[in-house]
N, C-alpha and C positions, 0 to 999 in steps of 0.2 A: 400410530404408526408407520405406517412405510413415509409418509413427507417422513418422518420425524430423519430415520433410515437414509432416507434421499437426501436430505438437506446436512446432515454429518458425512456421507460421502464426495459429497461436492463441495462441502468446506476442505478436507481433505486433499481433492483434487487440485482445488484454484492453491492452496496453499504450496503443496508442491511443487505444481506446474508454475507457479512464480518464483521459488526458490531456486530451479533449474530455469529457467531464464535468466535470471539477473544474476545466477553467480554467486548469490548468499542473502542476507535478509536487506539487503537495498538503503541498508548504513553508512554502506562504504560510500555511493554514489552522493549523498547530501552529505559528506566531509570532504570529499572532493571536491568542490564548490564553494570553497568555506575563501567567508575574507578574513582581512586581515584583525577587525573588531570582532571577530564571530570563532577565534583560534580558540580563547580561554572553551568553549561551552561543552557538553560532555555529546557524546554522538544519541541521545535520547532530545537532549535539548535543538540540538540541529532539527532532526526530524519532526517536530514540535513548530521549528521557524520554519520549516519547510512545507505545510501544512495550512499554518496562519497568513504564508503570501499566495498561497494557491488560489485562481478567480471563481467567483462564483460559476460562470463556465464552465470550467475545468472539474468544478464539485461537481454539479449536475447531471456534467456528462459521465464523469466515474461511477456517479449514483444509478446513473440509468443504463450502464452497462454492466454495473451488480446484478438489477433487479433482470437486466436482459436474462442473463446467465441463467439463473436459476429458473426460468420459465422450462418445464420439459416439454 
């Protein structure tokens, strides 16, 4: 039970700090780098496109940072 409470609180803290750091959901940032061919895409599709363009190194770095953030 204490682990579940810790993980829930940690998730809330990560969510709130990310919102404060970015000033929103981050989808505005994805829309800012739109090419003319991508103008018709929705914010959800632009977000997915940005994720699919991520390199393996970026994905591993993000995953490792998330793992380290959960270590008490």
